ZAMI-203006 format. One record per residue (C-alpha): residue in three letters; x, y, z. Coordinates in steps of 0.2 Angstrom, whole numbers, padded with zeros to 4 digits, always signed. Layout:
// residues N
AlaXYZ
...
***
This chain:
// residues 104
Unk-0033-0029+0009
Unk-0034-0014+0021
Unk-0038+0004+0015
Unk-0029+0019+0021
Unk-0031+0038+0017
Unk-0017+0050+0016
Unk-0020+0067+0024
Unk-0019+0074+0007
Unk-0033+0062+0000
Unk-0044+0066+0015
Unk-0042+0085+0011
Unk-0046+0082-0007
Unk-0063+0073-0002
Unk-0067+0088+0009
Unk-0063+0100-0005
Unk-0074+0091-0017
Unk-0088+0089-0005
Unk-0087+0108-0001
Unk-0088+0112-0019
Unk-0103+0101-0023
Unk-0111+0107-0007
Unk-0112+0125-0014
Unk-0126+0119-0026
Unk-0133+0104-0016
Unk-0128+0097+0001
Unk-0136+0080+0000
Unk-0128+0077-0017
Unk-0111+0082-0010
Unk-0113+0069+0004
Unk-0118+0055-0009
Unk-0105+0060-0021
Unk-0091+0059-0007
Unk-0098+0042-0001
Unk-0097+0036-0019
Unk-0079+0041-0021
Unk-0075+0032-0004
Unk-0085+0016-0010
Unk-0075+0016-0026
Unk-0059+0016-0015
Unk-0065+0002-0005
Unk-0068-0008-0021
Unk-0050-0004-0026
Unk-0044-0011-0010
Unk-0053-0027-0014
Unk-0044-0029-0031
Unk-0030-0017-0030
Unk-0021-0023-0046
Unk-0036-0021-0056
Unk-0034-0002-0056
Unk-0023+0005-0070
Unk-0005+0011-0068
Unk-0005+0030-0067
Unk+0001+0037-0084
Unk+0012+0050-0076
Unk+0022+0037-0067
Unk+0029+0020-0073
Unk+0029+0012-0056
Unk+0017-0003-0055
Unk+0013+0001-0036
Unk+0005+0018-0040
Unk-0012+0014-0048
Unk-0029+0023-0050
Unk-0047+0020-0052
Unk-0059+0031-0060
Unk-0077+0037-0055
Unk-0084+0047-0069
Unk-0072+0062-0070
Unk-0063+0059-0054
Unk-0046+0050-0052
Unk-0043+0040-0036
Unk-0024+0037-0035
Unk-0017+0025-0023
Unk-0001+0016-0018
Unk-0002-0004-0016
Unk+0007-0010-0002
Unk+0009-0028+0005
Unk-0007-0028+0015
Unk-0015-0011+0012
Unk-0018+0002-0001
Unk-0016+0020+0003
Unk-0026+0033-0007
Unk-0014+0048-0010
Unk-0025+0059-0020
Unk-0043+0062-0027
Unk-0045+0074-0041
Unk-0054+0078-0057
Unk-0047+0069-0072
Unk-0044+0084-0083
Unk-0030+0089-0071
Unk-0013+0081-0071
Unk-0007+0070-0056
Unk-0001+0083-0043
Unk+0018+0085-0044
Unk+0019+0088-0025
Unk+0012+0071-0021
Unk+0026+0059-0018
Unk+0018+0042-0014
Unk+0026+0031-0002
Unk+0021+0014+0002
Unk+0009+0013+0016
Unk+0014+0006+0032
Unk+0008-0010+0037
Unk+0005-0007+0055
Unk-0013-0003+0062
***
């Protein structure tokens, strides 16, 4: 299954990387890559992620990496990551996941 990133999710990764880079730039690059790798794993087995507790839609799922939540929407042939954020935060209300389009 294909993996797509929303603009919001890409911005989330940039912000996470910037925050970690304040203390350690190489660690920031490694951590962002680990988040991307976890999303790639989710694309391989999209239904393995748990349903997001704040929603009751089976197509909105998440995988965890330590304290981070990677939220994605499952489509017919792709998943779209819609947000990446620390687990102590609630799912951002302004994120309204839509099914990813199936065109390249």
